[in-house]
All heavy atoms as an XYZ file, in Angstrom:
716
protein
N      90.549     88.264    123.223
C      90.841     89.394    124.062
C      92.272     89.840    123.795
O      93.167     89.020    123.699
C      90.658     89.005    125.530
C      90.935     90.165    126.468
S      90.803     89.735    128.207
C      89.056     89.922    128.431
N      92.504     91.141    123.660
C      93.829     91.676    123.404
C      94.684     91.719    124.655
O      94.188     91.654    125.765
N      95.966     91.796    124.449
C      96.861     91.936    125.598
C      97.398     93.358    125.617
O      97.559     93.993    124.566
C      98.003     90.928    125.528
O      98.876     91.249    124.489
N      97.659     93.868    126.793
C      98.109     95.239    126.957
C      99.379     95.258    127.779
O      99.599     94.409    128.638
C      97.025     96.078    127.641
C      95.761     96.131    126.829
C      94.736     95.225    127.047
C      95.615     97.062    125.815
C      93.588     95.254    126.293
C      94.469     97.099    125.050
C      93.459     96.195    125.291
O      92.329     96.222    124.532
N     100.199     96.243    127.523
C     101.455     96.393    128.229
C     101.633     97.856    128.587
O     101.386     98.730    127.767
C     102.592     95.934    127.313
C     103.955     96.018    127.920
C     105.020     95.532    126.952
O     104.734     94.638    126.141
O     106.119     96.078    127.001
N     102.016     98.128    129.800
C     102.216     99.499    130.228
C     103.661     99.904    129.947
O     104.591     99.171    130.243
C     101.926     99.649    131.718
C     102.072    101.083    132.181
C     101.660    101.245    133.634
O     101.135    100.334    134.242
N     101.905    102.414    134.166
N     103.817    101.078    129.358
C     105.142    101.615    129.077
C     105.362    102.867    129.900
O     104.429    103.605    130.188
C     105.277    101.980    127.592
C     105.187    100.853    126.593
C     105.207    101.415    125.178
C     106.322     99.882    126.777
N     106.565    103.104    130.249
C     106.906    104.368    130.880
C     108.113    104.925    130.162
O     108.814    104.213    129.447
C     107.207    104.191    132.378
O     108.528    103.745    132.566
N     108.394    106.199    130.366
C     109.537    106.795    129.688
C     110.848    106.206    130.216
O     111.887    106.332    129.597
C     109.544    108.307    129.829
C     109.691    108.824    131.217
S     109.602    110.602    131.182
C     110.939    110.982    132.282
N     110.809    105.513    131.339
C     112.011    104.916    131.892
C     112.305    103.544    131.294
O     113.416    103.059    131.368
C     111.897    104.817    133.416
C     111.698    106.160    134.051
C     110.474    106.529    134.571
C     112.729    107.083    134.097
C     110.270    107.774    135.127
C     112.549    108.332    134.666
C     111.316    108.682    135.179
N     111.281    102.916    130.693
C     111.497    101.599    130.110
C     111.645    101.655    128.602
O     112.071    100.692    127.993
C     110.329    100.644    130.446
O     109.118    101.192    129.954
C     110.230    100.390    131.931
N     111.294    102.771    127.994
C     111.392    102.889    126.542
C     112.837    103.117    126.126
O     113.573    103.860    126.757
C     110.531    104.043    126.028
C     109.052    103.780    126.168
S     108.044    105.168    125.641
C     108.562    105.386    123.971
N     113.230    102.490    125.057
C     114.583    102.670    124.540
C     114.662    103.984    123.771
O     113.892    104.218    122.855
C     114.946    101.512    123.613
O     116.169    101.776    122.976
N     115.573    104.826    124.162
C     115.784    106.081    123.454
C     117.048    105.997    122.600
O     117.456    106.949    121.984
C     115.897    107.238    124.453
C     114.633    107.453    125.272
S     113.144    107.675    124.294
C     113.301    109.391    123.874
N     117.675    104.840    122.619
C     118.882    104.633    121.839
C     118.522    104.608    120.352
O     117.508    104.043    119.969
C     119.542    103.307    122.219
C     120.091    103.280    123.618
C     121.257    104.218    123.801
O     122.140    104.254    122.925
O     121.281    104.940    124.811
N     119.368    105.201    119.533
C     119.113    105.112    118.089
C     119.227    103.664    117.621
O     119.960    102.874    118.198
C     120.217    105.954    117.466
C     120.928    106.638    118.556
C     120.539    105.988    119.838
N     118.468    103.346    116.612
C     118.539    102.028    116.002
C     118.837    102.240    114.526
O     118.702    103.336    114.013
C     117.216    101.251    116.232
O     117.389     99.922    115.789
C     116.046    101.888    115.528
N     119.238    101.201    113.852
C     119.616    101.330    112.449
C     118.445    101.000    111.537
O     117.802     99.965    111.691
C     120.802    100.404    112.125
O     121.902    100.765    112.965
C     121.231    100.534    110.677
N     118.190    101.899    110.602
C     117.180    101.689    109.565
C     117.922    101.463    108.249
O     118.869    102.185    107.939
C     116.265    102.901    109.454
N     117.485    100.463    107.503
C     118.116    100.128    106.224
C     117.168    100.505    105.102
O     116.036    100.024    105.045
C     118.443     98.625    106.147
C     119.333     98.224    107.320
C     119.103     98.288    104.814
C     119.488     96.717    107.477
N     117.624    101.361    104.211
C     116.804    101.801    103.078
C     116.646    100.650    102.081
O     117.609     99.947    101.771
C     117.444    102.998    102.390
S     116.435    103.669    101.061
N     115.447    100.466    101.583
C     115.171     99.406    100.612
C     115.648     99.784     99.212
O     115.607     98.977     98.297
C     113.678     99.072    100.603
S     113.133     98.326    102.149
N     116.138    101.007     99.041
C     116.703    101.468     97.775
C     118.175    101.752     98.030
O     118.525    102.718     98.693
C     115.997    102.734     97.297
C     116.556    103.293     96.020
C     116.198    102.741     94.809
C     117.417    104.377     96.032
C     116.701    103.252     93.632
C     117.919    104.898     94.857
C     117.571    104.330     93.648
N     119.030    100.895     97.598
C     120.456    101.107     97.750
C     121.044    100.617     99.056
O     122.240    100.680     99.254
N     120.205    100.147     99.977
C     120.644     99.552    101.238
C     121.440    100.512    102.125
O     122.229    100.102    102.960
C     121.460     98.277    100.986
C     120.814     97.249    100.084
C     119.709     96.487    100.696
N     120.182     95.698    101.842
C     119.372     95.141    102.707
N     118.081     95.270    102.569
N     119.832     94.447    103.711
N     121.228    101.817    101.967
C     121.882    102.798    102.827
C     121.393    102.690    104.260
O     120.270    102.264    104.513
N     122.243    103.076    105.203
C     121.898    103.003    106.621
C     121.577    104.386    107.159
O     122.176    105.381    106.751
C     123.065    102.415    107.416
C     123.549    101.030    106.995
C     124.741    100.609    107.855
C     122.440    100.015    107.091
N     120.641    104.442    108.088
C     120.267    105.698    108.746
C     120.041    105.417    110.224
O     119.625    104.319    110.600
C     118.997    106.278    108.123
N     120.307    106.411    111.048
C     120.077    106.301    112.479
C     118.636    106.711    112.772
O     118.232    107.837    112.467
C     121.055    107.205    113.220
O     120.849    107.127    114.601
N     117.845    105.801    113.337
C     116.432    106.054    113.629
C     116.243    106.223    115.131
O     116.789    105.459    115.919
C     115.570    104.895    113.127
N     115.466    107.240    115.510
C     115.146    107.484    116.911
C     113.627    107.595    117.049
O     112.925    107.829    116.060
C     115.798    108.792    117.420
O     115.391    109.875    116.585
C     117.317    108.687    117.423
N     113.100    107.436    118.256
C     111.653    107.592    118.451
C     111.203    108.998    118.038
O     111.959    109.965    118.167
C     111.468    107.376    119.955
C     112.642    106.545    120.359
C     113.775    107.026    119.496
N     109.969    109.097    117.560
C     109.457    110.394    117.097
C     109.169    111.322    118.269
O     108.988    110.881    119.394
C     108.201    110.240    116.209
C     107.052    109.589    116.978
C     108.522    109.477    114.952
C     105.739    109.590    116.221
N     109.128    112.612    117.961
C     108.781    113.631    118.943
C     107.264    113.823    118.956
O     106.566    113.426    118.020
C     109.468    114.942    118.581
C     110.992    114.852    118.596
C     111.640    116.133    118.106
O     111.079    117.228    118.325
O     112.718    116.029    117.493
N     106.758    114.458    119.999
C     105.311    114.649    120.168
C     104.684    115.358    118.977
O     103.626    114.949    118.484
C     105.028    115.439    121.456
O     105.611    114.733    122.553
C     103.536    115.579    121.701
N     105.301    116.417    118.485
C     104.713    117.159    117.373
C     104.648    116.300    116.110
O     103.744    116.455    115.300
C     105.449    118.476    117.121
C     106.844    118.344    116.577
C     107.999    118.262    117.289
C     107.221    118.291    115.196
N     109.081    118.156    116.453
C     108.633    118.174    115.156
C     106.532    118.332    113.995
C     109.349    118.104    113.963
C     107.249    118.263    112.807
C     108.645    118.150    112.804
N     105.580    115.375    115.964
C     105.570    114.464    114.815
C     104.416    113.476    114.943
O     103.753    113.150    113.954
C     106.898    113.717    114.714
C     108.074    114.585    114.415
S     109.594    113.616    114.524
C     110.804    114.895    114.238
N     104.167    113.007    116.168
C     103.062    112.069    116.413
C     101.719    112.742    116.132
O     100.764    112.072    115.723
C     103.112    111.549    117.841
N     101.635    114.052    116.341
C     100.407    114.780    116.017
C     100.146    114.762    114.513
O      98.995    114.737    114.075
C     100.482    116.228    116.511
C     100.471    116.333    118.027
O     100.052    115.372    118.703
O     100.902    117.389    118.537
N     101.211    114.794    113.721
C     101.077    114.791    112.261
C     100.936    113.388    111.689
O     100.211    113.168    110.715
C     102.298    115.473    111.617
C     102.469    116.957    111.931
C     103.813    117.450    111.420
C     101.339    117.761    111.307
N     101.639    112.431    112.273
C     101.634    111.047    111.804
C     101.364    110.155    113.020
O     102.285    109.662    113.658
C     102.984    110.668    111.141
C     102.914    109.275    110.531
C     103.397    111.689    110.096
N     100.077    109.968    113.374
C      99.726    109.249    114.601
C     100.313    107.848    114.723
O     100.597    107.389    115.820
C      98.197    109.199    114.576
C      97.791    110.310    113.680
C      98.894    110.451    112.672
N     100.513    107.148    113.620
C     101.068    105.795    113.698
C     102.577    105.772    113.442
O     103.165    104.715    113.272
C     100.335    104.841    112.750
C     100.445    105.259    111.294
O     100.763    106.399    110.970
N     100.154    104.339    110.409
N     103.206    106.947    113.462
C     104.652    107.010    113.296
C     105.369    106.435    114.500
O     104.898    106.551    115.634
N     106.498    105.789    114.244
C     107.266    105.167    115.322
C     108.686    105.710    115.432
O     109.209    105.860    116.523
C     107.309    103.645    115.139
C     105.949    103.004    115.288
C     105.995    101.488    115.137
O     107.100    100.895    115.124
O     104.903    100.892    115.029
N     109.313    105.969    114.300
C     110.703    106.417    114.275
C     110.846    107.625    113.362
O     110.011    107.872    112.500
C     111.629    105.317    113.732
C     111.713    104.089    114.593
C     110.947    102.968    114.312
C     112.576    104.049    115.686
C     111.032    101.836    115.112
C     112.666    102.921    116.477
C     111.899    101.817    116.179
O     111.988    100.700    116.963
N     111.955    108.336    113.543
C     112.303    109.417    112.628
C     113.754    109.235    112.215
O     114.601    108.827    113.021
C     112.072    110.816    113.248
C     112.941    111.046    114.469
C     112.297    111.923    112.220
N     114.016    109.472    110.937
C     115.378    109.540    110.422
C     115.500    110.881    109.722
O     114.497    111.571    109.494
C     115.705    108.379    109.450
C     114.824    108.443    108.201
C     115.578    107.032    110.138
C     115.248    107.469    107.114
N     116.704    111.278    109.391
C     116.899    112.546    108.691
C     117.516    112.260    107.329
O     118.521    111.558    107.224
C     117.759    113.489    109.522
C     117.042    113.945    110.743
N     116.186    115.026    110.746
C     116.986    113.438    111.990
C     115.661    115.172    111.945
N     116.130    114.209    112.726
N     116.874    112.791    106.313
C     117.321    112.640    104.938
C     117.636    114.034    104.418
O     116.742    114.882    104.342
C     116.247    111.951    104.061
C     116.713    111.867    102.617
C     115.906    110.574    104.611
N     118.898    114.280    104.139
C     119.356    115.594    103.681
C     118.892    116.705    104.627
O     118.493    117.771    104.191
C     118.901    115.855    102.249
N     118.899    116.414    105.928
C     118.519    117.400    106.934
C     117.027    117.529    107.186
O     116.611    118.341    107.999
N     116.215    116.746    106.512
C     114.764    116.807    106.670
C     114.259    115.584    107.432
O     114.662    114.455    107.135
C     114.075    116.885    105.307
C     114.527    118.042    104.484
N     114.120    119.338    104.736
C     115.383    118.105    103.440
C     114.684    120.142    103.865
N     115.463    119.423    103.066
N     113.343    115.778    108.412
C     112.829    114.630    109.170
C     111.844    113.788    108.346
O     110.912    114.306    107.746
C     112.141    115.263    110.372
C     111.830    116.663    109.970
C     112.841    117.051    108.927
N     112.107    112.493    108.338
C     111.258    111.519    107.662
C     110.717    110.587    108.736
O     111.477    109.834    109.359
C     112.062    110.728    106.624
C     111.314    109.673    105.812
C     110.339    110.331    104.826
C     112.286    108.783    105.058
N     109.417    110.671    108.998
C     108.789    109.827    110.015
C     108.477    108.470    109.389
O     107.896    108.385    108.306
C     107.499    110.480    110.564
C     106.739    109.507    111.466
C     107.840    111.749    111.324
N     108.897    107.427    110.094
C     108.658    106.066    109.620
C     107.461    105.468    110.347
O     107.378    105.524    111.571
C     109.899    105.203    109.869
C     111.181    105.670    109.197
C     112.340    104.742    109.565
C     111.026    105.746    107.687
N     106.542    104.928    109.563
C     105.356    104.273    110.119
C     105.261    102.882    109.505
O     105.763    102.646    108.395
C     104.111    105.089    109.813
C     103.900    105.328    108.337
C     102.764    106.264    108.085
N     102.696    106.565    106.655
C     101.762    107.278    106.110
N     100.801    107.780    106.854
N     101.768    107.508    104.827
N     104.654    101.943    110.220
C     104.544    100.585    109.673
C     103.899    100.614    108.286
O     102.876    101.269    108.066
C     103.656     99.859    110.681
C     103.850    100.611    111.963
C     104.030    102.052    111.545
N     104.528     99.902    107.352
C     104.043     99.904    105.966
C     102.817     99.027    105.781
O     102.002     99.276    104.896
C     105.154     99.462    105.011
N     102.695     97.975    106.578
C     101.532     97.096    106.451
C     101.580     96.183    105.252
O     100.569     95.576    104.893
N     102.745     96.090    104.606
C     102.916     95.191    103.471
C     104.238     94.455    103.636
O     105.081     94.851    104.435
C     102.909     95.944    102.109
C     104.043     96.983    102.050
C     101.566     96.580    101.845
C     104.233     97.631    100.696
N     104.420     93.412    102.863
C     105.692     92.697    102.850
C     106.665     93.443    101.943
O     106.255     94.189    101.044
C     105.485     91.276    102.340
N     107.933     93.251    102.180
C     108.948     93.938    101.368
C     108.775     93.630     99.882
O     108.960     94.499     99.032
C     110.345     93.530    101.838
C     111.417     94.286    101.116
C     112.772     94.049    101.692
N     113.740     94.824    100.933
C     115.001     94.593    100.930
N     115.503     93.623    101.656
N     115.817     95.330    100.201
N     108.401     92.417     99.565
C     108.203     92.021     98.158
C     107.057     92.781     97.507
O     106.969     92.846     96.291
C     107.939     90.524     98.066
C     109.104     89.675     98.489
C     108.721     88.208     98.452
C     109.837     87.357     99.016
N     109.467     85.946     99.119
N     106.175     93.354     98.313
C     104.998     94.050     97.781
C     105.227     95.549     97.568
O     104.309     96.250     97.151
C     103.811     93.836     98.717
N     106.432     96.044     97.835
C     106.705     97.471     97.604
C     106.563     97.742     96.109
O     107.198     97.064     95.293
C     108.128     97.859     98.056
C     108.311     97.625     99.554
C     108.429     99.313     97.703
C     109.746     97.790    100.035
N     105.733     98.707     95.729
C     105.586     99.012     94.303
C     106.918     99.447     93.694
O     107.687    100.178     94.314
C     104.580    100.168     94.278
C     103.852    100.079     95.580
C     104.854     99.538     96.552
N     107.189     98.991     92.494
C     108.425     99.338     91.799
C     108.547    100.862     91.700
O     107.598    101.560     91.376
C     108.446     98.710     90.407
C     109.789     98.829     89.729
C     109.890     97.831     88.599
C     111.243     97.875     87.951
N     112.284     97.237     88.727
N     109.706    101.363     92.064
C     109.956    102.799     92.032
C     109.662    103.494     93.356
O     109.916    104.686     93.506
N     109.132    102.770     94.342
C     108.791    103.362     95.642
C     109.706    102.870     96.762
O     109.464    103.153     97.929
C     107.328    103.062     95.996
C     106.364    103.749     95.097
N     105.691    104.890     95.454
C     105.977    103.464     93.822
C     104.928    105.274     94.458
N     105.070    104.427     93.454
N     110.762    102.181     96.402
C     111.670    101.626     97.406
C     112.386    102.711     98.218
O     112.751    102.492     99.364
C     112.722    100.725     96.747
C     112.157     99.525     96.031
C     111.788     99.800     94.573
O     111.886    100.958     94.113
O     111.395     98.847     93.898
N     112.576    103.887     97.627
C     113.392    104.930     98.261
C     112.830    105.451     99.582
O     113.575    105.959    100.404
C     113.616    106.109     97.300
C     112.378    106.900     96.990
C     112.103    108.061     97.693
C     111.505    106.494     96.001
C     110.962    108.796     97.413
C     110.369    107.222     95.710
C     110.091    108.377     96.422
N     111.552    105.332     99.847
C     111.010    105.795    101.127
C     110.556    104.642    102.032
O     109.858    104.855    103.012
C     109.895    106.828    100.940
C     108.646    106.344    100.235
C     107.610    105.758    100.950
C     108.496    106.502     98.866
C     106.452    105.337    100.313
C     107.344    106.082     98.211
C     106.332    105.494     98.945
O     105.193    105.077     98.306
N     111.016    103.440    101.724
C     110.741    102.270    102.563
C     112.028    101.845    103.265
O     113.095    101.801    102.650
C     110.191    101.111    101.731
C     108.769    101.314    101.337
N     108.401    102.042    100.229
C     107.622    100.901    101.921
C     107.075    102.056    100.139
N     106.586    101.375    101.157
N     111.905    101.551    104.546
C     113.058    101.194    105.376
C     112.744     99.958    106.199
O     111.596     99.742    106.605
C     113.408    102.341    106.332
C     114.014    103.521    105.634
C     113.235    104.431    104.943
C     115.392    103.721    105.653
C     113.795    105.511    104.286
C     115.968    104.800    104.998
C     115.168    105.692    104.319
O     115.727    106.752    103.667
N     113.770     99.173    106.461
C     113.666     98.017    107.338
C     114.326     98.345    108.674
O     115.429     98.881    108.718
C     114.398     96.811    106.742
C     113.732     96.116    105.564
C     114.697     95.097    104.959
C     112.460     95.422    106.013
N     113.625     98.054    109.752
C     114.188     98.100    111.093
C     113.925     96.721    111.665
O     112.773     96.340    111.884
C     113.574     99.205    111.960
C     113.882    100.578    111.353
C     114.091     99.109    113.395
C     113.289    101.757    112.097
N     114.991     95.969    111.843
C     114.831     94.565    112.196
C     114.142     93.857    111.038
O     114.539     94.013    109.889
N     113.074     93.159    111.320
C     112.309     92.456    110.277
C     111.062     93.231    109.864
O     110.270     92.741    109.061
C     111.886     91.075    110.781
C     113.066     90.139    110.950
O     114.069     90.327    110.243
O     112.981     89.221    111.791
N     110.875     94.426    110.408
C     109.652     95.195    110.158
C     109.882     96.242    109.071
O     110.887     96.954    109.085
C     109.204     95.861    111.459
C     107.807     96.401    111.429
C     107.381     96.797    112.839
C     105.967     97.317    112.856
N     105.554     97.720    114.191
N     108.942     96.337    108.137
C     109.023     97.292    107.037
C     108.265     98.564    107.386
O     107.131     98.515    107.874
C     108.425     96.674    105.757
C     108.466     97.548    104.509
C     109.903     97.801    104.062
C     107.664     96.909    103.385
N     108.895     99.701    107.121
C     108.304    101.011    107.383
C     108.269    101.831    106.109
O     109.138    101.693    105.255
C     109.138    101.779    108.424
C     109.079    101.188    109.801
C     109.938    100.177    110.187
C     108.147    101.641    110.727
C     109.884     99.622    111.455
C     108.079    101.093    112.002
C     108.954    100.087    112.344
O     108.882     99.553    113.619
N     107.257    102.698    106.006
C     107.170    103.674    104.934
C     107.364    105.045    105.555
O     106.873    105.311    106.657
C     105.813    103.593    104.231
N     108.071    105.922    104.866
C     108.380    107.228    105.415
C     107.511    108.338    104.851
O     107.042    108.268    103.708
N     107.291    109.351    105.677
C     106.573    110.551    105.265
C     107.337    111.745    105.851
O     107.629    111.776    107.042
C     105.088    110.533    105.699
C     104.374    111.765    105.203
C     104.938    110.371    107.190
C     102.854    111.687    105.328
N     107.693    112.698    104.984
C     108.408    113.878    105.448
C     107.471    114.788    106.238
O     106.300    114.934    105.874
C     109.007    114.664    104.283
C     110.239    114.024    103.711
C     110.198    113.336    102.528
C     111.451    114.112    104.385
C     111.341    112.736    101.987
C     112.589    113.526    103.886
C     112.538    112.832    102.680
N     107.985    115.372    107.307
C     107.209    116.295    108.132
C     108.022    117.560    108.357
O     109.241    117.576    108.200
C     106.820    115.675    109.500
C     105.897    114.497    109.324
C     108.049    115.288    110.313
N     107.332    118.606    108.720
C     107.986    119.878    109.057
C     107.046    120.698    109.903
O     105.878    120.365    110.079
N     107.582    121.761    110.475
C     106.746    122.653    111.285
C     107.197    124.075    111.081
O     108.299    124.337    110.610
C     106.778    122.260    112.752
C     108.131    122.348    113.398
C     108.040    121.941    114.845
N     109.361    121.852    115.437
C     109.588    121.499    116.669
N     108.594    121.199    117.461
N     110.814    121.437    117.130
N     106.317    125.001    111.432
C     106.625    126.426    111.304
C     107.834    126.772    112.157
O     107.989    126.255    113.268
C     105.453    127.286    111.771
C     104.389    127.431    110.697
O     104.717    127.239    109.519
O     103.248    127.745    111.053
N     108.656    127.637    111.656
C     109.821    128.099    112.418
C     109.434    129.172    113.429
O     110.255    129.627    114.191
C     110.883    128.623    111.461
N     108.163    129.586    113.427
C     107.716    130.634    114.353
C     107.812    130.231    115.770
O     107.678    129.236    116.274
C     106.272    131.022    114.066
C     106.113    131.701    112.741
C     104.696    132.165    112.547
N     104.064    131.202    111.631
C     102.779    131.063    111.503
N     101.956    131.744    112.233
N     102.277    130.227    110.633
């Protein structure tokens, strides 16, 4: 049987956290995703900005050692958890 936990907007951390890029070890400030981002990437958890563009981070589901060579640039570590990023955007209308 699974365990469940109730969250409210008052208990969720809105503080930025640090994401470490697996390519070059650069640091980025990660914040929880916005609603429109969750519509595009349902399993997204965080967003960082790369050159002014939002990159939604979602659990990678693999170990860091399993990142395919040449794909490190869109993988980030937050704590001990590995995330893969996907760029998102929306109409300016």
